[in-house]
DRENZA-873976 format. One record per residue (C-alpha): chain; residue in one letter; residue number from 1; x, y, z. Coordinates in steps of 0.1 Angstrom, whole numbers. Layout:
BEGIN
<ch:A aa:a i:NUM u:X v:Y w:Z> .
...
//
This chain:
BEGIN
<ch:A aa:m i:1 u:-302 v:-210 w:61> .
<ch:A aa:r i:2 u:-266 v:-199 w:67> .
<ch:A aa:l i:3 u:-251 v:-179 w:39> .
<ch:A aa:s i:4 u:-219 v:-191 w:23> .
<ch:A aa:a i:5 u:-187 v:-173 w:34> .
<ch:A aa:a i:6 u:-184 v:-156 w:0> .
<ch:A aa:t i:7 u:-220 v:-142 w:1> .
<ch:A aa:t i:8 u:-215 v:-131 w:37> .
<ch:A aa:l i:9 u:-183 v:-112 w:29> .
<ch:A aa:f i:10 u:-199 v:-96 w:-2> .
<ch:A aa:v i:11 u:-230 v:-85 w:17> .
<ch:A aa:g i:12 u:-208 v:-73 w:46> .
<ch:A aa:y i:13 u:-191 v:-47 w:23> .
<ch:A aa:i i:14 u:-226 v:-34 w:13> .
<ch:A aa:i i:15 u:-238 v:-31 w:49> .
<ch:A aa:i i:16 u:-206 v:-14 w:61> .
<ch:A aa:s i:17 u:-209 v:10 w:31> .
<ch:A aa:l i:18 u:-244 v:20 w:42> .
<ch:A aa:l i:19 u:-234 v:24 w:78> .
<ch:A aa:g i:20 u:-205 v:45 w:68> .
<ch:A aa:a i:21 u:-227 v:67 w:46> .
<ch:A aa:l i:22 u:-251 v:73 w:75> .
<ch:A aa:l i:23 u:-222 v:85 w:97> .
<ch:A aa:l i:24 u:-208 v:107 w:69> .
<ch:A aa:y i:25 u:-243 v:121 w:63> .
<ch:A aa:l i:26 u:-245 v:134 w:99> .
<ch:A aa:p i:27 u:-242 v:172 w:101> .
<ch:A aa:i i:28 u:-211 v:169 w:123> .
<ch:A aa:s i:29 u:-193 v:150 w:96> .
<ch:A aa:h i:30 u:-195 v:175 w:67> .
<ch:A aa:n i:31 u:-194 v:211 w:58> .
<ch:A aa:g i:32 u:-223 v:226 w:39> .
<ch:A aa:d i:33 u:-248 v:204 w:20> .
<ch:A aa:i i:34 u:-241 v:168 w:9> .
<ch:A aa:s i:35 u:-265 v:143 w:-6> .
<ch:A aa:f i:36 u:-269 v:108 w:7> .
<ch:A aa:i i:37 u:-257 v:95 w:-27> .
<ch:A aa:q i:38 u:-225 v:115 w:-23> .
<ch:A aa:a i:39 u:-221 v:102 w:13> .
<ch:A aa:l i:40 u:-228 v:66 w:2> .
<ch:A aa:f i:41 u:-203 v:68 w:-28> .
<ch:A aa:t i:42 u:-176 v:83 w:-5> .
<ch:A aa:s i:43 u:-182 v:56 w:22> .
<ch:A aa:t i:44 u:-181 v:28 w:-5> .
<ch:A aa:s i:45 u:-150 v:42 w:-20> .
<ch:A aa:a i:46 u:-134 v:43 w:15> .
<ch:A aa:i i:47 u:-143 v:8 w:26> .
<ch:A aa:c i:48 u:-133 v:-5 w:-8> .
<ch:A aa:v i:49 u:-100 v:15 w:-5> .
<ch:A aa:t i:50 u:-105 v:30 w:-39> .
<ch:A aa:g i:51 u:-102 v:68 w:-36> .
<ch:A aa:l i:52 u:-127 v:79 w:-63> .
<ch:A aa:i i:53 u:-144 v:110 w:-49> .
<ch:A aa:v i:54 u:-175 v:129 w:-58> .
<ch:A aa:v i:55 u:-169 v:157 w:-33> .
<ch:A aa:d i:56 u:-137 v:174 w:-23> .
<ch:A aa:t i:57 u:-125 v:154 w:8> .
<ch:A aa:s i:58 u:-104 v:183 w:21> .
<ch:A aa:a i:59 u:-131 v:209 w:19> .
<ch:A aa:k i:60 u:-163 v:190 w:24> .
<ch:A aa:f i:61 u:-156 v:168 w:55> .
<ch:A aa:t i:62 u:-149 v:180 w:90> .
<ch:A aa:l i:63 u:-124 v:165 w:114> .
<ch:A aa:i i:64 u:-150 v:139 w:125> .
<ch:A aa:g i:65 u:-158 v:131 w:89> .
<ch:A aa:k i:66 u:-121 v:125 w:81> .
<ch:A aa:i i:67 u:-117 v:103 w:111> .
<ch:A aa:i i:68 u:-147 v:82 w:100> .
<ch:A aa:l i:69 u:-130 v:80 w:65> .
<ch:A aa:a i:70 u:-97 v:69 w:80> .
<ch:A aa:v i:71 u:-115 v:41 w:101> .
<ch:A aa:l i:72 u:-134 v:29 w:70> .
<ch:A aa:i i:73 u:-101 v:29 w:50> .
<ch:A aa:q i:74 u:-84 v:9 w:78> .
<ch:A aa:m i:75 u:-113 v:-16 w:79> .
<ch:A aa:g i:76 u:-113 v:-19 w:41> .
<ch:A aa:g i:77 u:-76 v:-23 w:37> .
<ch:A aa:l i:78 u:-70 v:-49 w:63> .
<ch:A aa:g i:79 u:-104 v:-65 w:56> .
<ch:A aa:y i:80 u:-132 v:-59 w:81> .
<ch:A aa:m i:81 u:-130 v:-96 w:92> .
<ch:A aa:t i:82 u:-94 v:-89 w:103> .
<ch:A aa:i i:83 u:-108 v:-64 w:127> .
<ch:A aa:t i:84 u:-132 v:-90 w:139> .
<ch:A aa:a i:85 u:-103 v:-114 w:145> .
<ch:A aa:l i:86 u:-87 v:-87 w:167> .
<ch:A aa:l i:87 u:-118 v:-85 w:188> .
<ch:A aa:f i:88 u:-118 v:-123 w:192> .
<ch:A aa:a i:89 u:-82 v:-121 w:203> .
<ch:A aa:a i:90 u:-90 v:-93 w:228> .
<ch:A aa:i i:91 u:-116 v:-114 w:246> .
<ch:A aa:g i:92 u:-95 v:-145 w:244> .
<ch:A aa:s i:93 u:-117 v:-164 w:219> .
<ch:A aa:r i:94 u:-108 v:-184 w:189> .
<ch:A aa:g i:95 u:-141 v:-177 w:172> .
<ch:A aa:s i:96 u:-164 v:-203 w:157> .
<ch:A aa:l i:97 u:-154 v:-224 w:127> .
<ch:A aa:y i:98 u:-177 v:-203 w:105> .
<ch:A aa:a i:99 u:-161 v:-170 w:118> .
<ch:A aa:r i:100 u:-126 v:-184 w:112> .
<ch:A aa:k i:101 u:-136 v:-194 w:77> .
<ch:A aa:l i:102 u:-149 v:-159 w:70> .
<ch:A aa:i i:103 u:-116 v:-145 w:82> .
<ch:A aa:i i:104 u:-95 v:-169 w:60> .
<ch:A aa:t i:105 u:-118 v:-161 w:30> .
<ch:A aa:s i:106 u:-113 v:-124 w:36> .
<ch:A aa:i i:107 u:-75 v:-125 w:40> .
<ch:A aa:g i:108 u:-71 v:-151 w:13> .
<ch:A aa:y i:109 u:-46 v:-171 w:33> .
<ch:A aa:g i:110 u:-42 v:-190 w:66> .
<ch:A aa:d i:111 u:-55 v:-221 w:83> .
<ch:A aa:f i:112 u:-81 v:-226 w:111> .
<ch:A aa:g i:113 u:-56 v:-232 w:139> .
<ch:A aa:v i:114 u:-37 v:-199 w:137> .
<ch:A aa:i i:115 u:-58 v:-175 w:117> .
<ch:A aa:i i:116 u:-68 v:-154 w:147> .
<ch:A aa:r i:117 u:-31 v:-150 w:157> .
<ch:A aa:f i:118 u:-22 v:-143 w:121> .
<ch:A aa:a i:119 u:-49 v:-117 w:116> .
<ch:A aa:t i:120 u:-38 v:-100 w:149> .
<ch:A aa:g i:121 u:-2 v:-99 w:137> .
<ch:A aa:i i:122 u:-14 v:-82 w:105> .
<ch:A aa:f i:123 u:-31 v:-55 w:125> .
<ch:A aa:f i:124 u:-1 v:-47 w:147> .
<ch:A aa:a i:125 u:24 v:-49 w:117> .
<ch:A aa:s i:126 u:2 v:-24 w:98> .
<ch:A aa:a i:127 u:0 v:-1 w:129> .
<ch:A aa:i i:128 u:38 v:-1 w:132> .
<ch:A aa:m i:129 u:43 v:7 w:95> .
<ch:A aa:e i:130 u:16 v:34 w:95> .
<ch:A aa:t i:131 u:32 v:50 w:126> .
<ch:A aa:i i:132 u:67 v:51 w:110> .
<ch:A aa:g i:133 u:52 v:65 w:78> .
<ch:A aa:a i:134 u:32 v:91 w:97> .
<ch:A aa:i i:135 u:63 v:103 w:116> .
<ch:A aa:i i:136 u:83 v:108 w:84> .
<ch:A aa:l i:137 u:54 v:125 w:67> .
<ch:A aa:w i:138 u:48 v:147 w:97> .
<ch:A aa:v i:139 u:83 v:161 w:95> .
<ch:A aa:s i:140 u:77 v:168 w:58> .
<ch:A aa:f i:141 u:44 v:185 w:62> .
<ch:A aa:l i:142 u:57 v:207 w:91> .
<ch:A aa:k i:143 u:72 v:230 w:64> .
<ch:A aa:d i:144 u:38 v:240 w:53> .
<ch:A aa:y i:145 u:14 v:235 w:83> .
<ch:A aa:d i:146 u:14 v:239 w:121> .
<ch:A aa:v i:147 u:22 v:209 w:144> .
<ch:A aa:l i:148 u:-14 v:195 w:148> .
<ch:A aa:t i:149 u:-25 v:201 w:113> .
<ch:A aa:s i:150 u:6 v:185 w:98> .
<ch:A aa:l i:151 u:2 v:156 w:122> .
<ch:A aa:g i:152 u:-34 v:151 w:110> .
<ch:A aa:h i:153 u:-24 v:152 w:73> .
<ch:A aa:a i:154 u:5 v:127 w:80> .
<ch:A aa:l i:155 u:-16 v:102 w:99> .
<ch:A aa:f i:156 u:-44 v:103 w:72> .
<ch:A aa:h i:157 u:-20 v:99 w:43> .
<ch:A aa:s i:158 u:0 v:71 w:60> .
<ch:A aa:i i:159 u:-32 v:51 w:66> .
<ch:A aa:s i:160 u:-44 v:58 w:31> .
<ch:A aa:a i:161 u:-10 v:48 w:15> .
<ch:A aa:l i:162 u:-5 v:15 w:33> .
<ch:A aa:n i:163 u:-41 v:5 w:27> .
<ch:A aa:n i:164 u:-37 v:15 w:-10> .
<ch:A aa:a i:165 u:-67 v:38 w:-7> .
<ch:A aa:g i:166 u:-56 v:70 w:-24> .
<ch:A aa:f i:167 u:-78 v:94 w:-3> .
<ch:A aa:s i:168 u:-61 v:126 w:4> .
<ch:A aa:t i:169 u:-68 v:155 w:28> .
<ch:A aa:f i:170 u:-53 v:178 w:1> .
<ch:A aa:s i:171 u:-76 v:190 w:-26> .
<ch:A aa:t i:172 u:-50 v:183 w:-53> .
<ch:A aa:s i:173 u:-38 v:150 w:-38> .
<ch:A aa:l i:174 u:0 v:151 w:-37> .
<ch:A aa:m i:175 u:7 v:173 w:-67> .
<ch:A aa:d i:176 u:22 v:200 w:-44> .
<ch:A aa:y i:177 u:47 v:174 w:-32> .
<ch:A aa:a i:178 u:57 v:160 w:-67> .
<ch:A aa:d i:179 u:93 v:170 w:-62> .
<ch:A aa:d i:180 u:96 v:163 w:-25> .
<ch:A aa:p i:181 u:118 v:131 w:-21> .
<ch:A aa:m i:182 u:108 v:124 w:15> .
<ch:A aa:v i:183 u:71 v:124 w:7> .
<ch:A aa:n i:184 u:75 v:105 w:-25> .
<ch:A aa:i i:185 u:97 v:78 w:-9> .
<ch:A aa:t i:186 u:75 v:74 w:21> .
<ch:A aa:i i:187 u:42 v:72 w:2> .
<ch:A aa:m i:188 u:56 v:49 w:-25> .
<ch:A aa:s i:189 u:72 v:26 w:2> .
<ch:A aa:l i:190 u:39 v:23 w:21> .
<ch:A aa:v i:191 u:20 v:16 w:-12> .
<ch:A aa:i i:192 u:44 v:-12 w:-22> .
<ch:A aa:l i:193 u:43 v:-27 w:13> .
<ch:A aa:g i:194 u:6 v:-28 w:14> .
<ch:A aa:g i:195 u:4 v:-42 w:-21> .
<ch:A aa:l i:196 u:29 v:-71 w:-14> .
<ch:A aa:g i:197 u:3 v:-90 w:6> .
<ch:A aa:f i:198 u:0 v:-103 w:42> .
<ch:A aa:k i:199 u:16 v:-137 w:35> .
<ch:A aa:v i:200 u:47 v:-120 w:21> .
<ch:A aa:w i:201 u:48 v:-98 w:53> .
<ch:A aa:s i:202 u:47 v:-131 w:74> .
<ch:A aa:d i:203 u:74 v:-147 w:52> .
<ch:A aa:f i:204 u:97 v:-116 w:55> .
<ch:A aa:y i:205 u:93 v:-119 w:93> .
<ch:A aa:g i:206 u:102 v:-156 w:91> .
<ch:A aa:y i:207 u:132 v:-148 w:69> .
<ch:A aa:i i:208 u:145 v:-121 w:93> .
<ch:A aa:k i:209 u:139 v:-140 w:125> .
<ch:A aa:y i:210 u:144 v:-177 w:115> .
<ch:A aa:r i:211 u:162 v:-174 w:82> .
<ch:A aa:r i:212 u:134 v:-193 w:64> .
<ch:A aa:k i:213 u:137 v:-194 w:27> .
<ch:A aa:f i:214 u:112 v:-176 w:5> .
<ch:A aa:g i:215 u:86 v:-198 w:-12> .
<ch:A aa:l i:216 u:73 v:-198 w:-47> .
<ch:A aa:h i:217 u:45 v:-174 w:-39> .
<ch:A aa:d i:218 u:69 v:-148 w:-24> .
<ch:A aa:k i:219 u:92 v:-150 w:-54> .
<ch:A aa:l i:220 u:64 v:-146 w:-79> .
<ch:A aa:v i:221 u:52 v:-115 w:-59> .
<ch:A aa:m i:222 u:86 v:-99 w:-57> .
<ch:A aa:y i:223 u:97 v:-105 w:-93> .
<ch:A aa:s i:224 u:63 v:-95 w:-108> .
<ch:A aa:t i:225 u:62 v:-64 w:-86> .
<ch:A aa:l i:226 u:97 v:-54 w:-97> .
<ch:A aa:i i:227 u:89 v:-59 w:-133> .
<ch:A aa:l i:228 u:55 v:-41 w:-131> .
<ch:A aa:i i:229 u:73 v:-11 w:-115> .
<ch:A aa:s i:230 u:105 v:-9 w:-135> .
<ch:A aa:v i:231 u:91 v:-14 w:-170> .
<ch:A aa:p i:232 u:63 v:13 w:-167> .
<ch:A aa:f i:233 u:88 v:36 w:-150> .
<ch:A aa:l i:234 u:110 v:35 w:-181> .
<ch:A aa:l i:235 u:80 v:40 w:-204> .
<ch:A aa:f i:236 u:67 v:70 w:-185> .
<ch:A aa:f i:237 u:102 v:85 w:-182> .
<ch:A aa:l i:238 u:109 v:82 w:-219> .
<ch:A aa:f i:239 u:75 v:87 w:-237> .
<ch:A aa:e i:240 u:51 v:107 w:-215> .
<ch:A aa:k i:241 u:56 v:145 w:-218> .
<ch:A aa:e i:242 u:41 v:150 w:-182> .
<ch:A aa:t i:243 u:67 v:128 w:-167> .
<ch:A aa:s i:244 u:95 v:128 w:-193> .
<ch:A aa:g i:245 u:129 v:131 w:-177> .
<ch:A aa:d i:246 u:115 v:134 w:-142> .
<ch:A aa:v i:247 u:125 v:105 w:-120> .
<ch:A aa:w i:248 u:101 v:111 w:-91> .
<ch:A aa:k i:249 u:70 v:117 w:-113> .
<ch:A aa:s i:250 u:78 v:87 w:-135> .
<ch:A aa:l i:251 u:84 v:64 w:-106> .
<ch:A aa:f i:252 u:53 v:76 w:-88> .
<ch:A aa:a i:253 u:32 v:72 w:-119> .
<ch:A aa:s i:254 u:44 v:35 w:-122> .
<ch:A aa:i i:255 u:36 v:27 w:-85> .
<ch:A aa:t i:256 u:4 v:45 w:-78> .
<ch:A aa:p i:257 u:-17 v:23 w:-103> .
<ch:A aa:r i:258 u:-10 v:-6 w:-80> .
<ch:A aa:t i:259 u:-44 v:5 w:-66> .
<ch:A aa:a i:260 u:-30 v:34 w:-45> .
<ch:A aa:g i:261 u:-47 v:62 w:-63> .
<ch:A aa:f i:262 u:-25 v:92 w:-52> .
<ch:A aa:n i:263 u:-14 v:114 w:-80> .
<ch:A aa:t i:264 u:15 v:139 w:-84> .
<ch:A aa:i i:265 u:5 v:147 w:-121> .
<ch:A aa:d i:266 u:-27 v:158 w:-138> .
<ch:A aa:y i:267 u:-41 v:126 w:-154> .
<ch:A aa:s i:268 u:-64 v:146 w:-177> .
<ch:A aa:s i:269 u:-33 v:158 w:-195> .
<ch:A aa:l i:270 u:-18 v:124 w:-201> .
<ch:A aa:s i:271 u:-14 v:110 w:-236> .
<ch:A aa:p i:272 u:-37 v:80 w:-248> .
<ch:A aa:f i:273 u:-5 v:59 w:-246> .
<ch:A aa:s i:274 u:-1 v:66 w:-209> .
<ch:A aa:l i:275 u:-38 v:63 w:-201> .
<ch:A aa:i i:276 u:-39 v:28 w:-216> .
<ch:A aa:l i:277 u:-6 v:19 w:-199> .
<ch:A aa:t i:278 u:-20 v:31 w:-165> .
<ch:A aa:s i:279 u:-53 v:13 w:-172> .
<ch:A aa:t i:280 u:-34 v:-19 w:-177> .
<ch:A aa:l i:281 u:-15 v:-15 w:-144> .
<ch:A aa:m i:282 u:-48 v:-7 w:-126> .
<ch:A aa:f i:283 u:-63 v:-39 w:-140> .
<ch:A aa:i i:284 u:-34 v:-60 w:-127> .
<ch:A aa:g i:285 u:-32 v:-43 w:-94> .
<ch:A aa:g i:286 u:-12 v:-55 w:-64> .
<ch:A aa:s i:287 u:-5 v:-89 w:-49> .
<ch:A aa:p i:288 u:-29 v:-114 w:-33> .
<ch:A aa:g i:289 u:-40 v:-112 w:3> .
<ch:A aa:g i:290 u:-30 v:-76 w:8> .
<ch:A aa:t i:291 u:-45 v:-41 w:8> .
<ch:A aa:a i:292 u:-44 v:-38 w:-30> .
<ch:A aa:g i:293 u:-71 v:-46 w:-56> .
<ch:A aa:g i:294 u:-70 v:-56 w:-93> .
<ch:A aa:i i:295 u:-68 v:-92 w:-106> .
<ch:A aa:k i:296 u:-34 v:-94 w:-87> .
<ch:A aa:t i:297 u:2 v:-97 w:-98> .
<ch:A aa:v i:298 u:4 v:-135 w:-93> .
<ch:A aa:t i:299 u:-27 v:-141 w:-114> .
<ch:A aa:f i:300 u:-12 v:-120 w:-142> .
<ch:A aa:a i:301 u:21 v:-138 w:-138> .
<ch:A aa:i i:302 u:6 v:-173 w:-139> .
<ch:A aa:v i:303 u:-15 v:-165 w:-170> .
<ch:A aa:v i:304 u:16 v:-151 w:-189> .
<ch:A aa:i i:305 u:38 v:-181 w:-178> .
<ch:A aa:w i:306 u:10 v:-206 w:-188> .
<ch:A aa:v i:307 u:6 v:-190 w:-222> .
<ch:A aa:i i:308 u:44 v:-190 w:-229> .
<ch:A aa:q i:309 u:52 v:-225 w:-216> .
<ch:A aa:t i:310 u:21 v:-242 w:-232> .
<ch:A aa:l i:311 u:30 v:-227 w:-265> .
<ch:A aa:r i:312 u:64 v:-244 w:-261> .
<ch:A aa:g i:313 u:46 v:-277 w:-256> .
<ch:A aa:n i:314 u:49 v:-281 w:-219> .
<ch:A aa:l i:315 u:20 v:-300 w:-202> .
<ch:A aa:t i:316 u:28 v:-286 w:-168> .
<ch:A aa:i i:317 u:41 v:-251 w:-160> .
<ch:A aa:s i:318 u:69 v:-242 w:-137> .
<ch:A aa:i i:319 u:91 v:-214 w:-126> .
<ch:A aa:f i:320 u:120 v:-211 w:-101> .
<ch:A aa:k i:321 u:124 v:-248 w:-103> .
<ch:A aa:r i:322 u:90 v:-254 w:-88> .
<ch:A aa:s i:323 u:57 v:-266 w:-106> .
<ch:A aa:i i:324 u:27 v:-243 w:-103> .
<ch:A aa:p i:325 u:-3 v:-263 w:-89> .
<ch:A aa:t i:326 u:-31 v:-269 w:-114> .
<ch:A aa:q i:327 u:-55 v:-255 w:-88> .
<ch:A aa:a i:328 u:-36 v:-222 w:-88> .
<ch:A aa:v i:329 u:-37 v:-221 w:-126> .
<ch:A aa:v i:330 u:-74 v:-227 w:-127> .
<ch:A aa:k i:331 u:-81 v:-200 w:-101> .
<ch:A aa:a i:332 u:-59 v:-175 w:-120> .
<ch:A aa:f i:333 u:-78 v:-181 w:-152> .
<ch:A aa:q i:334 u:-111 v:-179 w:-133> .
<ch:A aa:t i:335 u:-101 v:-145 w:-119> .
<ch:A aa:f i:336 u:-88 v:-133 w:-153> .
<ch:A aa:g i:337 u:-119 v:-144 w:-172> .
<ch:A aa:l i:338 u:-144 v:-131 w:-146> .
<ch:A aa:a i:339 u:-127 v:-98 w:-145> .
<ch:A aa:i i:340 u:-129 v:-94 w:-183> .
<ch:A aa:i i:341 u:-165 v:-105 w:-185> .
<ch:A aa:t i:342 u:-176 v:-84 w:-155> .
<ch:A aa:m i:343 u:-159 v:-52 w:-168> .
<ch:A aa:w i:344 u:-173 v:-58 w:-203> .
<ch:A aa:l i:345 u:-208 v:-60 w:-189> .
<ch:A aa:w i:346 u:-204 v:-28 w:-169> .
<ch:A aa:l i:347 u:-189 v:-10 w:-199> .
<ch:A aa:l i:348 u:-219 v:-22 w:-220> .
<ch:A aa:v i:349 u:-245 v:-10 w:-195> .
<ch:A aa:l i:350 u:-227 v:23 w:-186> .
<ch:A aa:s i:351 u:-220 v:31 w:-223> .
<ch:A aa:f i:352 u:-258 v:32 w:-227> .
<ch:A aa:s i:353 u:-266 v:51 w:-195> .
<ch:A aa:e i:354 u:-237 v:76 w:-197> .
<ch:A aa:k i:355 u:-238 v:84 w:-234> .
<ch:A aa:e i:356 u:-239 v:121 w:-230> .
<ch:A aa:l i:357 u:-208 v:120 w:-207> .
<ch:A aa:i i:358 u:-189 v:99 w:-232> .
<ch:A aa:d i:359 u:-197 v:124 w:-259> .
<ch:A aa:k i:360 u:-181 v:151 w:-238> .
<ch:A aa:v i:361 u:-150 v:134 w:-224> .
<ch:A aa:g i:362 u:-144 v:106 w:-250> .
<ch:A aa:f i:363 u:-144 v:69 w:-244> .
<ch:A aa:l i:364 u:-109 v:65 w:-231> .
<ch:A aa:r i:365 u:-114 v:88 w:-201> .
<ch:A aa:f i:366 u:-147 v:70 w:-194> .
<ch:A aa:f i:367 u:-130 v:36 w:-197> .
<ch:A aa:f i:368 u:-102 v:47 w:-174> .
<ch:A aa:e i:369 u:-127 v:56 w:-147> .
<ch:A aa:i i:370 u:-144 v:22 w:-148> .
<ch:A aa:v i:371 u:-111 v:4 w:-147> .
<ch:A aa:s i:372 u:-101 v:26 w:-118> .
<ch:A aa:a i:373 u:-133 v:16 w:-99> .
<ch:A aa:f i:374 u:-129 v:-22 w:-105> .
<ch:A aa:g i:375 u:-92 v:-21 w:-97> .
<ch:A aa:t i:376 u:-101 v:-1 w:-65> .
<ch:A aa:v i:377 u:-75 v:24 w:-75> .
<ch:A aa:g i:378 u:-90 v:59 w:-74> .
<ch:A aa:l i:379 u:-70 v:75 w:-102> .
<ch:A aa:s i:380 u:-91 v:97 w:-124> .
<ch:A aa:t i:381 u:-89 v:122 w:-153> .
<ch:A aa:g i:382 u:-111 v:145 w:-132> .
<ch:A aa:s i:383 u:-146 v:160 w:-134> .
<ch:A aa:i i:384 u:-155 v:184 w:-162> .
<ch:A aa:t i:385 u:-180 v:202 w:-140> .
<ch:A aa:t i:386 u:-166 v:202 w:-104> .
<ch:A aa:p i:387 u:-129 v:210 w:-95> .
<ch:A aa:n i:388 u:-109 v:186 w:-73> .
<ch:A aa:v i:389 u:-131 v:155 w:-77> .
<ch:A aa:s i:390 u:-131 v:124 w:-99> .
<ch:A aa:l i:391 u:-150 v:120 w:-132> .
<ch:A aa:s i:392 u:-174 v:98 w:-112> .
<ch:A aa:a i:393 u:-191 v:130 w:-100> .
<ch:A aa:d i:394 u:-203 v:135 w:-136> .
<ch:A aa:f i:395 u:-220 v:101 w:-138> .
<ch:A aa:s i:396 u:-257 v:98 w:-134> .
<ch:A aa:t i:397 u:-272 v:85 w:-102> .
<ch:A aa:f i:398 u:-275 v:51 w:-118> .
<ch:A aa:g i:399 u:-239 v:53 w:-131> .
<ch:A aa:k i:400 u:-227 v:61 w:-95> .
<ch:A aa:f i:401 u:-245 v:30 w:-82> .
<ch:A aa:m i:402 u:-228 v:9 w:-109> .
<ch:A aa:l i:403 u:-194 v:23 w:-100> .
<ch:A aa:m i:404 u:-201 v:16 w:-63> .
<ch:A aa:m i:405 u:-209 v:-20 w:-72> .
<ch:A aa:a i:406 u:-178 v:-22 w:-93> .
<ch:A aa:m i:407 u:-157 v:-10 w:-63> .
<ch:A aa:i i:408 u:-173 v:-36 w:-40> .
<ch:A aa:i i:409 u:-167 v:-64 w:-66> .
<ch:A aa:g i:410 u:-131 v:-53 w:-70> .
<ch:A aa:r i:411 u:-124 v:-52 w:-33> .
<ch:A aa:a i:412 u:-142 v:-84 w:-24> .
<ch:A aa:g i:413 u:-127 v:-103 w:-54> .
<ch:A aa:y i:414 u:-142 v:-115 w:-87> .
<ch:A aa:i i:415 u:-143 v:-152 w:-75> .
<ch:A aa:i i:416 u:-160 v:-142 w:-42> .
<ch:A aa:f i:417 u:-185 v:-122 w:-62> .
<ch:A aa:a i:418 u:-192 v:-150 w:-86> .
<ch:A aa:a i:419 u:-194 v:-175 w:-57> .
<ch:A aa:s i:420 u:-219 v:-154 w:-39> .
<ch:A aa:l i:421 u:-242 v:-156 w:-69> .
<ch:A aa:i i:422 u:-237 v:-193 w:-79> .
<ch:A aa:q i:423 u:-246 v:-221 w:-56> .
<ch:A aa:p i:424 u:-218 v:-247 w:-55> .
<ch:A aa:k i:425 u:-227 v:-280 w:-71> .
<ch:A aa:r i:426 u:-204 v:-310 w:-73> .
<ch:A aa:v i:427 u:-207 v:-334 w:-103> .
<ch:A aa:h i:428 u:-198 v:-370 w:-94> .
<ch:A aa:f i:429 u:-195 v:-383 w:-129> .
<ch:A aa:r i:430 u:-178 v:-375 w:-162> .
<ch:A aa:y i:431 u:-192 v:-375 w:-197> .
<ch:A aa:a i:432 u:-173 v:-390 w:-227> .
<ch:A aa:k i:433 u:-151 v:-365 w:-245> .
<ch:A aa:g i:434 u:-163 v:-347 w:-276> .
<ch:A aa:e i:435 u:-143 v:-329 w:-304> .
<ch:A aa:v i:436 u:-142 v:-291 w:-303> .
<ch:A aa:m i:437 u:-124 v:-267 w:-328> .
<ch:A aa:v i:438 u:-107 v:-236 w:-313> .
//
């Protein structure tokens, strides 16, 4: 029996995580001792472009290990089925209908006729952006490292930034470059570009080359992105002591929760207000069909618009002089509801299994880590036992497995996760309406 596209994609992330773990577990990939659980967690975090770490990436992994991580990040950010589409294009094949359906499900956009060409375009566009980003970062890192070392750091960070992964080859992430305008601008630009989504990339290209107008999706993405960056920026700038009055740190803190995971400040020192604000941004994430995670900006925007306009008595919702399709509204609420339910279940189970850790760090830091995993962000308040790693390192083995599943669910998507568990069943009749009080 052939598995559904959703099940195949979900299982695919698990299989690639295991393969990546085997490669990272090889002696040539790491320095010193590393457990298979640590290798598996790192591999899962990379393929899910999360950035939560249980070992210091800079110190623990060799050049070979870091190359493996970069490849996993690239596959995870673009979607491993996008790489499959590139292989189809290389051999001049359009792929089977099932394969093309997998690619469309993975990307979240496209049609059967042009999906291979579209996916190939995504790969080359990302390669161009990563190359430009790497060149700029290379110039910045040359101040502190030799030519080859700075080039390695630049390439890794450019790939990690565009794919919203948050992995860094520096033990303290980008804290040493918190006041460097060139590094800040480059990383933030790559993060935003990756988080806009592949459809917006395509529509930007269409606008530049053919002067095509932006559609409703593009406008929702751009406006929600702008709001979700500017409002938190002001809040961080005005009310958080770690970023107060500092433009670069405040702006970076408002952009990196869009599932990027880099940090230029110590998140263990943030106030409860800022941790809750950051958790909210991590939950929302980036935009659909891109390298970012979360429930997505458009989902959040549709939910907010629906609530406001239905309270005003509108039967249909609209924005920018366009009606939002009912199917899109239903999908947005499905995603929102599934995210809340899934995270609540994980919190319930992990609150029991990690009781001792919660007693030591408090519930807010524990909650922050779980939201970071589901949002595939990678931000963390840090381990209380091991320097330069995430709080995830202090979770039990069972807790680490739960976080790994959270990352896979967050990367694959809540609807894909639910669809992989529930067999579709169409009902061809309708019952009479009953009265319900809400």
